[in-house]
N, C-alpha and C positions, 0 to 999 in steps of 0.2 A: 716377728711374735713382739707382740706387747711384752713390759715390764710388768709383771705380778705387782699388786698392790703394796706397798711400804708403811709398815708399821708407823704411826704418827703422821705420816702424809696426808692430806686431802684425798678422796678417790677424784676421778676424773669427771664424773659429774656432780661431785660438791663443786668442783673449778669451776665447769661450764654454769652452774647455776648463778655462783659468786661474780664471773664474768657478767651473766644477763642481769643480775638485780644491781650490779654497781653503780651510782650516777656520776661516777668520776672514771676514765679512761683507766684500766687496770692491768699493771704491769708485774712483774714477777716479784716486786718491791711489796705492791700494794697486795697480792695474792700471799707473801710470806707473814705479811704484818697481819692480815687479815683471821689467819689459821694459826698465828702463834709460833711460827717456825724460826730455829736459832740455827747457826752453827751448821753444822753437816748438814741437817736438813733442809738448808737452804740450797746446796750444792744438788741435792737429789730432786728437789722441785724443778730445778732448771734442766734435769735430764726428763724429768717425767713431762714438762711443757714441750720439749723437743720432741719427746713421743707423741706424746697428741698432736704437735704441728704435723708429723709422717703419716699420722694417719686419721688426718682430714679433719679432725674433730674442731681445731682452733687454728686464727691465722694472724698474725702479727700487722701490726699497724706503724705507719711512722712514728717515733716515739718509743718505739718498744712495748706499747701497750698489746694486749690482746681482745680478739673477738671470737665470738663463734663463727667456726667456717660457713660460710655462705651468709653471714650478717654484718653486719656495718659497724665500724667502730665509734665508740662515744665521739668523737672528735674526729674529723679528717675532713679532706680536701676533695671538695664535689665540684662536677662539671654540668654546669646546664645545658639539658640537651633539647629541652621544646617548653613552650610557652603556648600556654591555652588562647582561646578565644575570648575566655575570662581572665586574662592578665597572670595565671597560674602558672609559676618555673619548675618542671620537674628536672631533677639532677639524677646523677649516679655517680658512684665513687671514681676518681679520679684512676686509683691503683684497684683492681681486683684480679688477685690470685685463682679462686673457687673456679669450678670447671662448670659449674652453673652460670645463665646469666647473671649479671648484676641487678640488685633490684633499681628499681626507681622511686625516689625520694621523692614526697610531696614539700614544694619550701615555704615556708610559712614566714614572711618579713613582717617584720615586729616595727610601729612607725616609722615607713619608706621615709629615707632621705636621698635626692639624686636619681640617678636614670635608674628605668627600671633595669631588672636583671634581663638578658636576653641570651640566645643561643652560642655558646662558645664562654660564657663567663664562667670563671673559677670564683668559689668561694671555700672559705674556711667555715665548718657547721659544727653544730650539736646536734647530733642525731636520737633519733628515737624511734621504737616500736610502736605504730597504735593504729588499734585494731588487725587487720591482715595486712597493713603496710607500714611503712616507714614514713617518716616527716622528719626535715630539716628545719634548724633554726640557724640563720646564719649570723656570724662571727663577725667577720671580715671577708669584705669583697678584696680578692688576689688580683694581680696582674692577669691578663691573657695570656696564657703558654703558646708557642705555636707547638700544638700540642702533637698535630702528624704532619708528615712529609710524605711526598709522593716520589717517587724516585725507580730507577733502575741499578740492580745488582751488579757490581763486576769485581774483579780479584785484579790486586796488585802486590807480587810474593806472595804470601801465607795470610794476607787481610782481604775481608771481602770491604768494602765500600760502596754507600749510597748515590748516585747522581742524580740531584734534585732534579724534577722534571719544570719546575718554573725556574724560567731563564731570569728572574731577580735574585735566585739564591746563588751565589758565587761559589760558593766552597762544597764541597763533598763531605760526607760525613762518614767515620770509622763506623762499622755494623758490628753491635755488640752481642746481638742474637738474631741470627738469620730464619729462625725456625727450620720450616721445612723448604723455604725458597732455594733456590738455584742461580748460578750466575748467568745474568741475564734477563732475569724475572721483572716484571714490573711489579711492585709491591708499596703497601700503605707500611710505615714505620711511625714511632714514637719516638720524639727526642728526648734526650738525656743529659744530665751534668750541665757543668757551667763552660761558658767562653774561658778559655779557648779549647778546652776539651770535651766538646758535646758529639755525644753519639747515638747512634738508631738502634733501635729494636724492632725488626718487623713484625707486625700484626696480621698481617694481609697479605696473601699471596694473590696478584691478578691476572698473571700469565703472563703470555709473551707481549710486548709492547708493540713490535713490528707487525703483528700480524693482523688480516683487515679486521677493521671495525673496532680496532684496539683505542684509535685517538681520539673518538668519543668517552670512550670509559675512563680514558686519565682525566679528561673535564667533570665527569661524572661524581669521581671519586673525590677529587681535589674540592670541589665547590661545597659537597655534599649534597648534590641533587636527588631527592627520592626517586627512585627508578623501580621499584618493584610495591608492588599492591599487595596487600595482606589478603591470606585467604576468605577473610569474613567481608572485604571491599570486593571481591569478585563476586563471592555469591551473590550479594547485594546488587552487583550490577545484572547479573544474569536473571535476577526476580524480578526486577524493576523493568527489565528489558520485556518484558512481558506483559506487560500493562497495558490494557485495551485505550484506545485514543480517544474516546469518549465520544458522544453525539452532539455535544453541542458547540462542534468546533465549526466555524466558518468551511463551506467546502470549494475548495479555490483547484480541484481536479481538472476541472477544465483547461484550465489555461497552459500555454505554452513557457511554463518558466522552466529557465536553463540555470547551471550553478559553472561558471565559467572560474577555473582554476587553475594551480600548474598542473601542468602533464602527470606529476608523480605524487599528486594529493593524494591521500586516503582520508582524511577528515574534510568534508563538506559542509561548513556552516552555513553561507549564503545562497540564496539564488536569486534572479532579478527577472521581472518583466515591466515591459513598458507601451503605452498605445499612447494615440492623439488623444486628445480630450475633444470632445465633441461637443462641450457647453459651450454656449456662447459666451459667457463670462468669463471665460479662458481661451481666450483666440491666440492659436499658435501653440496653447500649452499641451501638457502632458498628464497621465494617468501613470502611475508606476508603482509597483508592488516591490519591497525588497523581504524577502522570506527568509528567516533567522531560525535555525534548530532550537526548537523548543525546549532546551534543555532542563529548565527549571522544573518543566515536569515530571522530569525521571530522576533528577537529583534533588532532594527534599532538605531544608534545614536541619541541621542536628543529626543527620545520617554519618554512616560511616563514608559514604561516598564524598558526601560536602565536606568534610573534616578532612581529608585526604585530598580534595581540591583545592582547599583553602591553604592546606598547608605548602602545598606545590606551587598555586598562584597562578602558575601558565605551564603549556607546551613549552617543551625544550625542543629543538629543530637542530639537528648536525646532520652532513652528508650521510652518515652512514645508518640513522636509526632515527627516532623519533622517541624521548621521554613524554607520553601524552600526562594532561592533567586529569584525565578520567580512564578509567578502564576502557580497552579495545571495543570488549563488547556493547561501549555505548559511542566512543569516540571514532570508534571504524565500523561503525555498523547499525544499529538502532537509529543514535542521534545524527548521523551521518545523511546529509540528503542526498540519495544514489536513485539515479535514474531509473523510471520506471515503478518504484518503491513506495508505498504511501507513507508518508512522513507528517509528524507533529512540526508546527511552526508557528513561533511569534511572528506575525506579520505587520509591518509596516507600512500603509496606502498611503501615497503622497501624491496629491495635486502641484504640479511646479508649471509655474508662469513659463511664457516664451522668454524670456530673460533668464531663466535659470533659476529665479528667487523660490522659495519653498512658500505656495499658497496656505495650506493646510494639510495637516495627518490624522491618522488613525491608525489605532494598533489594537489588533485580534488576534484570537488563536485560532488558527486553520488546519488542514489537513489538506497537504499537496502532494503533487506527484510531480518530479523533476522530469521536463521531455526529455533531456540529454545533460551530462555533464561533460563541458567540452572544455580543451587544453588552450590558455590563451592564443599561444601558436594556432591553434586550429580556428578559433574564431579569428583573428584576424585574417588568417589565410583564406576564409570564406568571405568577409568583407571584401578584402583588395580582389578575388575573384571575381566576385559577384554570383556566387554560386556556392548551393549548400539546402540540404532539407528544412532547415530553419531558419534560413538565412530571411525567407519574407515576414514569416508567421512571430521570428523571433529577435533575430540579428538585425536585422536593418531596423525596426521599432526603437531598441535598445538605442542605435547609435545617434538616431536621429533625438531622443530624449537627451542624450549625454551631450551632444552639441549646445542644447539648451541648459545643462548644468556647468558646462564649461565655460559659457559665457558670465556665468554667475560669480565661478572661479576665478576667471580674468579679473574680475572688478574687485574683487577683496585683495588681488593680489598675494597671494599665501609665498610663503617662500621656497624657493625652487633651487634647490642644490642638485645638480645634477651629477651625484657619486654612484658609479656603477656598483653593483655588487658584484661576488664572487661566486661563484658554479662550480661545484665540484662536481665531475661524473666518475662514476663507479661501475665497475662491471658486475656482473650477477655474483662475482666472488667477494664482492669488497675490495677490489684492486683499484688503483686510480687509473682512469684512463684518461682524464684532462683536468685542466683546471683554465676557466675563462671567466671574461664577465658576463652577467648575464644582462638580456638585451631586454630592452623595455619598450614596449609597445604601447601603443594605443588601448587595446584592450584592457593592459594593466591598469591605465590611466582610466579608463571607463569606468571598471569595477571600482576603482577605489573613489570616485566621485560620489558613485552609490552609495556607498557604505558613508563616506561622510556625510551624506545627506542623511542618513538614516540616523547616524551617531547624533544630527544634531537635533531632527525632529523628537528622540528619545529623552536628551535634555533637557527641550522644551515642553515636552509633554509633560515631563513629571514636574519642574517648576510651576506650571499652569495649575498644579493639585496640591503644589506645594508639599509634595513628597521628599524622600531624600534621594537625592544623587550623588553616585561616586561619580563624581568627574576627572576628566581626564586633564590636567593641567600643565600648561606649559609657559611659564613664566617669562617677559624680557629679557631680554640679556641685563646683567648688573653692571656698574658704571665701571667698577675695576677689569672685566671683560673688554668692554668696548675701548677703555686707554690700551690695553694691550694690544687688543687689535688696528689700533692708528698706529702705534710704535713699529706693530708687524708692517704694514700697507707704509710705512714712510721708509722702509727699507728698501720699497720697489718703486720709491717717486709717486707714489697714488694716495692722493689727499682723502681724508677721512673726516669730518665736521662732527666733534661732540656736542655741539650745544644744538643740532636736529633733533626733531621727534622722531624717535627708532621706531621703524614699521619693518615688517617682512619686506615691504619693497624697498626700502633704503638696500637692505642686501642684494636685492634683485639686480636696483640702478649698478651699485659696485661692481658687480658680476659682469655687466654691461660693458660697463667702461673698461675692464680689464680684458675683453676681448678674446682672442684665441692665442693670448700670450703665453709663453710655454710655462709660466710660474700660476695657470690658471688652476689647474687641478689641488695644489697647493696652496691656491689661497682660500679656496671654495673650502678645504679641510678647514682651515684657520677660521673661517668663516661659522663652520660648524661646531668646532671647539668654544667658538664665541658666546653660542646658543647654552641656555639653562637644560637640566634634564627632566623632560617629562614624569610627571608622577600622578598617581590618584590620592585626592583626597574629597572630600565633602564640600569644603570650601570655592565657592568659585572666583577664581581667575582669571578665565578667558584658555585660550591656546592662542599663545603668539604666533606659531608658525603658521598655523594653518589662518589665520587673521578672524577668530571666530568668538564672538563673547560667550556662548556658553556651547559645552563639548561633553559628550559620553562614552563611552565604548559600550556598544550594544551589540554588535554585528558577530563576536566569535565567539559566543558562550564555549563551546567545547573546548578551546584552548586559552580563555583567561578566564580568571574568577571574576575580575569587574563586571564583565557583561554580564555574568551572572547575575550580581546582584541588581544590574539594572533590569536585567530582568523580575525577576520577582518585586521591585518595586512596582515596576510598571502595572503589572498583574494585580497588585495589590492596590494600587491608585485607581484602577481603572475597571474594577471588579471582574478581573477575567476568570476567576476560579471562585467557586465556593470558599467561604471563610474558613471550611474546614477541610480543606485538600492537604495543606500544608505546604503550597508552592508561594505564597507570598513572601515578604521579608518579614521577618520575627522582629519584634518590638527590642528584644536583645541586639540585634545585630544593627538594628537604627542607632541607638546609641554609642555601638562601637565603631563605626563607621572611619573614624580617624585612626584609629590604634588599627582597623584591616588595612585601610589606604597604605600607611606604612609598610604592614607585612606583605603585600604584595607587589608595592614596588621594589621593596627589597629583592623580594624573589625574580621581578623583572631582571634587574640591575644584574644578578647572579645569572640568568641566563642568556644575556646578553655576552657577558664578559665567557662564559662557558663557550658560548657559539664562535664569539670573534676568535676565542684563543685555538678550537679546534680547526679553522678553518687554516690559522696561521701553523699549526703542523701540519695538514694536509697538502698547504704548497710548500713545506721545507720537504715532505716528501718527494712531492712530485720533484722540484729541483733537486733532490740529492742523488739523479742520477745524471747532473751536467753539473757536478764540481768539475772545476778547472774551464769549466766555459766562459766566455763571453757574452754577457746578457744584456738586455737596455733595461737603464734604472733612472730613476729620477732621484735627486737628493731632496730628502724632507724635514729634515734639519741639522744644523749645523752649531756644535758644541767644539770647547778646546779640546776636548780630546779626540777630538775625528769628526765625521759626517755618518748621518743616517739616509738610507737609499732604498728604493722600495722597486721590487719587478715591473716593468710596464705592463700593463694588462693580466697580473695575477696578485700583484700586492704582496705582504709580506714586508716585515723591517727589517733591514741588517746595516751592522757596524763596518764603516769603513776607519780602523785606528790611523790616527795621525802617525804613528811610528810607521806605515805601509806607504807614508806619502814621498817617500825618496829623502832623500840627504839635504833637501833644500829647506833653510830656516823659514816655517811658516809662523804668521801670526794670527789670532783669533782676535777680530773687529767686532766686537760686541754691537756696535750702532747699526752694523747691515747685518749682523750672524751670517760672518764670512769669513770662512780662513785665507789667508790672503800670502802667496809666496814672495820673499824679497825680493830674491833675485829675478824671475821671471815675470813676476804678478800674476800667477797663476792663482784665480779665486776658485774657490768652491762656495757656492751660495745655494740656498733654498730653491729649488724650484729647475736647478740645471739638469740637463738630461745628459746621461753619459754612456758610456758602454764601462762595464766592472768587469773583473771576472771573479766569479764564484768562488769563494776559498773553502767555505763551511756553509750545510745545513743540517740542520739537530730535528729530526721529526718528532722527538720525543719533547724537547723545549719549543720548537718553533723557532729557535734562532736561527739568522742567517747570516753569515760574514762576508764581504767583500774585499777584494784587492785590487788597486790600479792595475792597469795593463802592463805588464814587463818587471812588477815587482818582483824580485828575489830576496828573499831571506825575510827574517820579523824586524829587524831594523833596532834601532837601540831602546834599551830599556829607560823608561821616563821617571825623573824623581820631582816632586813640587818643592819650591822654594820660593815662598812668599806669591806673588802674582806669578814668577815665570816659572814654566816647566822646563828644565835643562836636564840634557842626557849626562851619563856616566860620564866621567872623565878618558879623553881618548874617542869621544864620537863629535862629528860635527854635533852644532846645534839644530834643533829640529821644529823649535816651536816656541812662541813666546804668547803668555796672555796679557793684553796691554788694557783689557776691561777691567769694571768695577768685579769685586767678590761680590757673591751672592749666598 
């Protein structure tokens, strides 16, 4: 029961009115001063404020000021959770105790200086209600805190601990509040406190970490990948899916156009067709069609679908699920080019010369009916066997035209890195059946070359109209990276001249010189690390890896937002839709291409990291049944504290600590990146193949640990003194580092 009103004290409503109207944070002292309270009345006020907090009327903010429950303190710490297309930042209170969802505040920056606010930034801000919402005026930008950590709960003694899933997190956190989570649960938690006493408060229980299809969930939450569509977005998808295709489209339903994709593909962006060109002006040439799902017809600028697609940037592909850029009502249904179904397409018509060069191109909006959805393996098998229902009408002409495209590709000499992808095979319940390299067939290369041709045509077609282009940019390697590559190759006795003009073919010739040496996979990986990261933007800098001067992504608008922008620009530049149809690129997007490019490039990097980490977790889970067994490995890197190795054919990196190399004295030779035994001369160098015993495989973090065959025990604890790494007194010396400090 609440206490009755006390004579001389303000009423609850008066206190609420004062807190709401105060221009500065209102604590107990300010309230007492405003109502002229003295002595014992202040003690009674303290009790009244506690009652009001217990009743859910007010809440306290850091600094012991009060605000109305469900409201925001006058001055508080906010976290940026979204930045709109117009650069408008939106924030929420970092601490929120009310049962209602935290309010979103529009951040108004006055006299912007320095880097623009981004998602995850923290600010100290003055807040106020404005109309039906809240606004925030930044006072100070704060350090970005590691606000949340993903981990698994376990118990030691009577205390709960959080083991982070990120293998870079070396310390477990004591749990201050587990909520309803249980030991063994995968949880999201907030860090609190300062070193050395940092604790974790569980904010969300995610379930059983070892359950089928949980590994991708870890990555989704760790990287903040949006994976749930709002009801409004789903409703809009259902509505636009019913749009009639319209009568102004080119009708290509008579052509045997085929879609060649992975066997498990659910979204089919592209389909292809080719035939010999009977034009005497193009002897030995071909006509080809690359038909792409007309996503811009369904996803209109400024719609809920468009905003969500831009926020996601791309679809994310895990072994156990796809997090699509568009709702499945579009991505897996009406936009997907399915066999026998009439579909809207944006079509690139290509005229290809006998030497594979593009003579001309044209873009149209069309209606197509795919003759067949064919898996890569099945298309390849049909060509190899010389039989199949669509062999003569569809596949043979496609392969003949591809032979011409391959000539042009060979002449360009793009970067050729044959680094196999890993493929995780799951059963119907999501359990791991196998992990193996993905086979690369001619069918894969065929589709890749058709897509590249269409992407080049899209970029050049927009350039011809001086229309906006969201280029796919891949810049040449920097000198710093080339110097690092030269130093690395020197350790293998391979020369690399820095003064030469660097082209993709430069690296191809290097790999030809390496031949089939044991170090070849490692050198290929180093060449890959030497390359810059590709990105999206409106300023053309060419595509170094593909050896192309103009390149844009056009062929995958179901799963990449950049392609959708290119489609809209083509529609507007070539008048492929009435001006009132709202499928063209809006003017405000044209002026925001730099910012949009940065955002979708960031989303792509996020997806790549999440996909890679999830593969590592699946590999670790697959290997966790082989603890104690000897496995074939290859050393991928050597450091003073040990060396890293990967399992041949599977991937996944694991550490062999130097403490497990036995009692021999090892030194680190920095010049050759090797650990060398003083007594036996045993050398552990990058590229070396050897059998190692699997000591640990952690499916939650994806981390592996190996030991040398015959190792028993953990070895001597290591202590660093200057450039030496010396063991504790009483143990034989184990390792020294005779290189420079870095």
